[in-house]
C-alpha positions in Angstrom: -59.7 -130.6 -101.6 -60.7 -127.9 -104.1 -63.8 -128.6 -106.1 -64.9 -127.3 -109.5 -62.1 -125.0 -110.3 -62.4 -123.1 -113.6 -59.5 -121.2 -115.3 -60.7 -118.8 -118.0 -58.1 -118.7 -120.7 -60.2 -117.1 -123.5 -61.3 -118.0 -127.0 -61.5 -116.4 -130.4 -62.9 -112.9 -130.1 -65.0 -113.3 -133.3 -66.9 -116.1 -131.6 -68.2 -113.7 -128.9 -70.9 -111.1 -128.7 -71.6 -108.1 -126.5 -70.3 -104.6 -126.1 -67.4 -105.4 -123.8 -65.1 -108.0 -125.5 -62.7 -108.1 -122.5 -65.4 -109.1 -120.1 -67.0 -111.5 -122.5 -63.6 -113.1 -123.1 -63.1 -113.7 -119.4 -66.6 -115.0 -118.7 -66.9 -117.2 -121.8 -63.6 -119.0 -121.8 -63.8 -122.4 -123.6 -66.7 -121.2 -125.7 -66.8 -121.3 -129.5 -65.6 -124.6 -131.0 -63.0 -125.5 -128.4 -62.9 -129.1 -127.1 -64.8 -129.4 -123.9 -66.7 -126.1 -124.5 -70.1 -125.7 -122.8 -73.2 -126.0 -124.9 -75.1 -122.8 -125.8 -77.3 -121.7 -122.9 -75.3 -123.3 -120.1 -74.9 -121.1 -117.1 -71.4 -122.2 -116.3 -69.5 -120.4 -119.1 -66.1 -120.7 -117.5 -64.9 -124.1 -118.8 -63.5 -126.6 -118.2 -63.9 -127.2 -114.5 -61.8 -129.7 -112.6 -61.1 -130.6 -109.0 -57.9 -131.4 -107.1 -57.2 -133.1 -103.8 -53.9 -133.3 -101.9 -52.5 -134.4 -98.6 -49.3 -134.9 -96.8 -48.7 -137.7 -94.3 -45.0 -138.6 -94.4 -45.2 -138.0 -98.1 -47.1 -135.8 -100.7 -50.1 -137.2 -102.5 -52.1 -135.3 -105.2 -55.0 -136.4 -107.3 -56.7 -134.6 -110.2 -60.4 -135.0 -111.1 -62.3 -134.2 -114.3 -65.5 -132.3 -114.8 -67.6 -135.4 -113.9 -65.4 -136.1 -110.8 -63.7 -139.0 -112.5 -60.0 -139.7 -111.7 -57.6 -138.2 -114.3 -54.0 -137.4 -114.6 -54.4 -134.5 -117.1 -56.6 -131.4 -117.2 -57.0 -129.6 -120.5 -57.8 -125.9 -121.0 -59.1 -124.7 -124.4 -57.3 -121.6 -125.7 -58.1 -121.4 -129.5 -55.7 -118.5 -130.1 -53.4 -117.7 -133.0 -50.1 -115.9 -132.4 -48.6 -115.3 -135.8 -47.5 -118.7 -137.2 -48.3 -120.4 -133.9 -51.9 -121.7 -133.2 -52.6 -122.8 -129.7 -55.6 -125.1 -129.5 -55.3 -126.0 -125.8 -52.9 -126.4 -123.0 -52.9 -128.9 -120.2 -51.5 -129.7 -116.8 -50.7 -133.2 -115.7 -49.7 -134.9 -112.5 -48.3 -138.4 -112.0 -48.4 -139.0 -108.3 -46.2 -142.1 -108.1 -43.4 -140.4 -110.0 -44.0 -137.0 -108.5 -44.0 -135.7 -112.0 -45.6 -132.4 -113.0 -46.3 -132.1 -116.7 -47.2 -129.2 -119.0 -48.9 -130.1 -122.3 -49.6 -128.4 -125.6 -51.9 -129.0 -128.5 -51.5 -126.7 -131.5 -49.9 -126.2 -134.8 -47.2 -124.1 -136.6 -47.8 -122.8 -140.1 -44.9 -121.5 -142.2 -45.7 -120.7 -145.8 -46.8 -124.0 -147.4 -46.0 -126.1 -144.3 -48.3 -126.8 -141.4 -47.3 -128.9 -138.5 -49.7 -130.1 -135.8 -48.3 -131.1 -132.4 -50.6 -133.4 -130.4 -49.9 -133.8 -126.7 -46.4 -132.2 -126.7 -45.4 -132.4 -123.0 -42.6 -131.5 -120.7 -42.4 -133.4 -117.4 -40.7 -131.8 -114.4 -39.8 -133.9 -111.3 -41.0 -131.7 -108.5 -38.8 -133.4 -105.9 -35.7 -133.0 -108.1 -36.2 -129.8 -110.2 -32.5 -129.2 -110.7 -31.8 -132.7 -112.1 -32.3 -132.1 -115.8 -31.7 -135.7 -116.7 -34.9 -136.6 -114.8 -37.0 -134.3 -117.0 -39.2 -136.0 -119.7 -40.4 -135.1 -123.1 -43.4 -136.6 -124.8 -45.4 -136.3 -128.0 -48.8 -138.1 -128.5 -49.0 -137.3 -132.2 -47.6 -135.4 -135.1 -49.2 -134.3 -138.3 -47.6 -132.5 -141.3 -49.2 -131.0 -144.3 -47.6 -129.4 -147.3 -49.6 -127.7 -150.0 -47.7 -126.3 -153.0 -49.9 -125.7 -156.0 -51.3 -128.9 -157.4 -49.3 -131.1 -155.0 -50.5 -131.9 -151.5 -48.5 -134.0 -149.0 -50.0 -134.8 -145.7 -49.3 -137.4 -143.0 -49.4 -138.0 -139.3 -48.7 -140.4 -136.4 -50.8 -140.8 -133.3 -49.7 -142.6 -130.1 -51.9 -145.3 -128.8 -51.6 -147.6 -125.8 -53.3 -151.0 -125.7 -52.6 -153.8 -123.1 -49.7 -151.7 -121.9 -48.0 -151.6 -125.4 -47.3 -148.2 -126.8 -47.5 -147.8 -130.6 -47.5 -145.0 -133.1 -50.1 -145.4 -135.9 -50.3 -143.1 -138.9 -51.4 -142.3 -142.5 -49.7 -140.4 -145.3 -51.2 -139.0 -148.5 -49.4 -137.6 -151.6 -51.9 -136.1 -154.0 -51.5 -134.5 -157.4 -53.9 -133.6 -160.1 -53.2 -136.9 -161.8 -52.9 -139.5 -159.0 -52.8 -140.1 -155.3 -50.7 -142.3 -153.1 -52.1 -143.5 -149.8 -50.0 -145.1 -147.1 -50.7 -146.6 -143.7 -48.2 -147.7 -141.1 -47.5 -148.4 -137.4 -44.5 -148.4 -135.2 -44.1 -150.1 -131.9 -41.6 -152.3 -130.0 -41.5 -156.0 -129.3 -39.1 -157.5 -126.8 -37.3 -154.1 -126.8 -36.8 -154.1 -130.5 -38.5 -151.8 -133.0 -41.4 -153.2 -135.0 -43.1 -151.5 -137.9 -45.0 -152.0 -141.1 -46.0 -149.7 -144.0 -48.5 -150.4 -146.8 -49.0 -148.0 -149.7 -51.4 -147.8 -152.6 -51.4 -146.0 -155.9 -54.7 -145.8 -157.8 -53.8 -144.5 -161.3 -54.1 -146.0 -164.7 -50.5 -146.8 -165.7 -51.4 -148.5 -169.0 -50.3 -151.6 -170.7 -51.6 -154.1 -173.4 -55.4 -154.8 -173.4 -54.9 -158.1 -171.8 -53.0 -156.5 -168.9 -53.9 -152.9 -168.4 -52.5 -151.7 -165.1 -54.9 -149.6 -163.0 -52.9 -149.4 -159.8 -50.1 -150.7 -157.6 -49.5 -151.6 -154.0 -46.4 -152.2 -151.9 -45.6 -152.8 -148.3 -43.1 -154.2 -145.9 -42.9 -155.3 -142.2 -39.9 -155.4 -139.9 -40.2 -157.5 -136.7 -43.8 -157.9 -137.9 -45.8 -160.9 -139.1 -48.7 -161.1 -141.5 -51.4 -163.8 -141.2 -52.1 -165.3 -144.6 -55.8 -165.9 -145.1 -57.4 -169.2 -146.1 -58.8 -169.5 -149.6 -62.3 -168.6 -148.1 -60.9 -165.5 -146.5 -59.1 -164.1 -149.5 -61.9 -161.8 -150.5 -61.9 -160.1 -147.1 -58.1 -159.9 -146.7 -57.7 -156.1 -146.0 -54.5 -155.6 -147.9 -56.0 -157.1 -151.0 -59.5 -155.6 -150.6 -58.0 -152.1 -150.2 -56.5 -152.3 -153.7 -60.0 -152.1 -155.1 -61.6 -149.7 -152.5 -59.8 -148.0 -149.5 -63.1 -148.1 -147.6 -62.7 -151.9 -147.3 -60.1 -151.1 -144.5 -61.9 -149.6 -141.5 -65.0 -148.5 -143.3 -66.0 -145.3 -145.1 -64.1 -142.1 -144.0 -62.2 -144.2 -141.5 -59.5 -142.5 -139.3 -56.0 -143.8 -139.4 -56.6 -145.4 -136.0 -59.7 -147.2 -137.3 -57.9 -148.4 -140.4 -55.0 -149.8 -138.4 -57.4 -151.4 -135.9 -59.0 -153.3 -138.7 -55.5 -154.6 -139.7 -54.6 -155.7 -136.1 -56.1 -159.2 -136.6 -53.8 -159.7 -139.7 -50.6 -157.9 -138.9 -48.9 -158.3 -135.5 -45.5 -157.4 -134.0 -43.3 -160.5 -134.0 -39.6 -160.4 -133.3 -37.5 -162.0 -136.0 -40.3 -162.0 -138.6 -40.1 -159.9 -141.8 -42.3 -159.5 -144.9 -42.5 -157.8 -148.2 -45.7 -157.3 -150.3 -46.3 -156.1 -153.9 -49.6 -155.9 -155.7 -51.2 -154.9 -159.0 -54.7 -154.0 -160.1 -55.4 -154.6 -163.8 -58.1 -155.3 -166.3 -58.1 -157.7 -169.2 -59.9 -156.5 -172.3 -62.1 -154.3 -170.1 -64.0 -157.4 -169.1 -62.0 -159.1 -166.3 -61.0 -156.9 -163.3 -58.2 -158.4 -161.1 -56.3 -157.6 -157.9 -53.2 -159.7 -157.2 -51.0 -159.4 -154.2 -47.8 -161.3 -153.5 -46.4 -161.6 -149.9 -42.9 -162.9 -149.2 -42.2 -163.9 -145.5 -38.8 -164.5 -144.2 -36.9 -164.5 -141.0 -38.3 -167.2 -138.9 -39.3 -169.1 -142.0 -39.5 -168.5 -145.7 -42.8 -168.5 -147.5 -44.4 -167.1 -150.6 -48.1 -166.4 -150.9 -49.9 -165.0 -153.9 -53.5 -164.0 -153.5 -55.9 -162.7 -156.1 -59.5 -161.8 -156.8 -60.9 -161.6 -160.3 -64.4 -160.5 -161.3 -66.1 -160.7 -164.6 -69.5 -159.2 -165.6 -71.3 -159.9 -168.8 -72.5 -157.8 -170.5 -70.8 -154.7 -169.1 -73.9 -152.5 -169.4 -77.6 -153.3 -169.0 -79.0 -156.4 -167.5 -76.3 -158.8 -166.2 -76.5 -162.4 -167.4 -73.2 -163.6 -166.0 -71.2 -162.5 -163.0 -68.3 -164.4 -161.4 -65.9 -163.7 -158.5 -62.9 -166.0 -158.4 -60.6 -166.1 -155.4 -57.1 -167.4 -156.0 -54.3 -168.4 -153.7 -50.9 -169.9 -154.3 -48.7 -170.8 -151.3 -45.1 -172.0 -151.3 -43.6 -173.1 -148.0 -40.2 -174.8 -148.5 -39.6 -175.4 -144.8 -42.9 -177.3 -144.4 -42.5 -179.0 -147.8 -45.8 -177.8 -149.2 -46.8 -176.2 -152.5 -50.5 -175.5 -153.0 -52.6 -173.6 -155.5 -56.4 -173.1 -154.9 -59.2 -171.2 -156.6 -62.8 -170.7 -155.3 -65.9 -169.1 -156.8 -67.6 -166.7 -154.3 -71.3 -167.1 -153.4 -72.0 -163.9 -155.4 -71.4 -165.7 -158.7 -74.3 -166.5 -161.0 -75.3 -167.1 -164.6 -78.6 -166.2 -166.5 -80.3 -165.1 -163.3 -79.1 -164.0 -159.8 -81.0 -167.0 -158.4 -78.8 -169.4 -160.5 -75.8 -169.5 -158.2 -72.5 -170.9 -159.4 -70.2 -173.0 -157.2 -66.9 -174.6 -157.7 -63.3 -174.9 -156.5 -59.9 -176.0 -157.7 -56.9 -177.3 -155.8 -53.5 -178.6 -156.6 -51.1 -179.6 -153.7 -47.7 -181.3 -153.6 -45.9 -182.4 -150.5 -42.1 -182.8 -150.5 -38.9 -182.6 -148.5 -39.2 -183.3 -144.8 -43.0 -183.2 -144.8 -44.5 -186.4 -143.4 -46.6 -186.7 -146.6 -43.7 -186.2 -149.0 -44.3 -187.8 -152.4 -48.1 -187.3 -152.2 -50.0 -184.9 -154.5 -53.6 -184.2 -155.4 -55.3 -182.3 -158.2 -59.1 -181.7 -158.0 -61.8 -179.7 -159.7 -65.0 -179.8 -157.7 -64.0 -182.3 -155.1 -63.9 -186.1 -154.9 -66.0 -189.2 -155.5 -68.5 -189.7 -152.6 -67.0 -193.0 -151.7 -63.4 -191.9 -151.8 -61.6 -191.8 -148.4 -60.3 -188.3 -148.5 -57.0 -188.0 -146.6 -56.9 -185.5 -143.7 -54.3 -183.3 -145.5 -56.1 -183.1 -148.8 -57.9 -179.8 -149.5 -61.6 -179.7 -149.7 -63.4 -177.7 -152.4 -67.0 -177.5 -153.4 -68.6 -179.1 -156.4 -68.3 -177.4 -159.8 -71.9 -176.6 -160.6 -75.0 -174.5 -160.3 -78.1 -174.3 -158.2 -81.0 -172.5 -159.7 -84.2 -172.0 -157.8 -86.5 -171.3 -160.8 -89.6 -171.0 -158.7 -91.1 -172.1 -155.4 -91.7 -175.6 -156.8 -88.9 -176.0 -159.4 -85.1 -176.2 -158.7 -82.5 -177.2 -161.2 -79.1 -178.3 -159.9 -76.0 -179.5 -161.8 -72.6 -180.5 -160.5 -69.4 -182.2 -161.7 -66.0 -183.2 -160.3 -62.6 -184.5 -161.3 -59.7 -185.6 -159.1 -56.3 -187.2 -159.5 -54.3 -188.5 -156.7 -51.3 -190.9 -156.2 -53.8 -193.8 -155.9 -56.9 -192.8 -157.8 -58.5 -190.9 -160.7 -62.2 -190.1 -160.5 -64.7 -188.1 -162.5 -68.5 -187.7 -162.2 -71.5 -185.5 -162.4 -75.2 -185.1 -161.8 -78.1 -183.1 -163.0 
């Protein structure tokens, strides 16, 4: 075993000090801003350090260790050198003991005129027991990023390899930016049951125009191949990331999120699924500069055919100064021919109020029809605000809150009002209270 080996490969000369740049370069390798560089003032300037153990009893066994003596299969050395168009950030050496595979890795970029290409984890694997068998060599790439900057137009994008639960996927982001508008796109590529699985979702935030009642502020589109999308319930529409991102990209993954964080937040909603496909299209628009709406339609096909339309509309009155009325309305329409269901629902969010933020508005709407092979075929329901308290609500009927308000005027005075209407195959009901 060899402990705490250090291989000085140098860093940028302008980061060093002293009268002898050659000596400083050798003694301060890994300094500057290189990954794994020692902090200022550390005595061990030669960095990184690693350890290696090996043995031979009937067969060869080799193990690499990191700076903290943890097991690792790769050791990286910061270089931070530029050779013409080639920039070398770091190089690495890897060893996979089971396969007897020696790997050489490279992180860096190539810049040619307006094009910059970053290579992340480019590797070549050499089978040490079969060095002349070229078919046994391996090539790998953990990530790739491209950037093109030509005057007012910027195009950038990248893919990063991730492994979770033994499943390898490539996740990425792309951006096309001009002086007038920007297009953001997110996507992921993996395999499911040996078949490729991918999805892409893109957003354009730019006022495209239209009549005052339908002034388009942005568009969205996406598709999935061997991929499924989980349709939210009416209560979850507001937090559905593909819809929320149409208003603010930070709704996916958080502010300044990396592509990996963005796609991690989508993982609960979009999953690889063989034989499932989907298309999505959305629009952001305003009506008379008063109502702001995001609408997204998702069409699923493959295993089954379904159409889902989700929307979120907000209205604020007046637009400036103190707000006396604010409402957020979540809308969902779902058509599933195979299940024999058509449903349309709307729900006011808890943020809605009138006169005063303490005067909360509530309410929901639902219309459902069952047909075809559905066991409840022939039944339907229409309700605004729910049902009569004595009505025996069937299990398959949607439940919505009362249409009304709840105003805590003070610690001792509360004013409540509510109303409802419902029509079913057996009953019609209406009522209210104050």
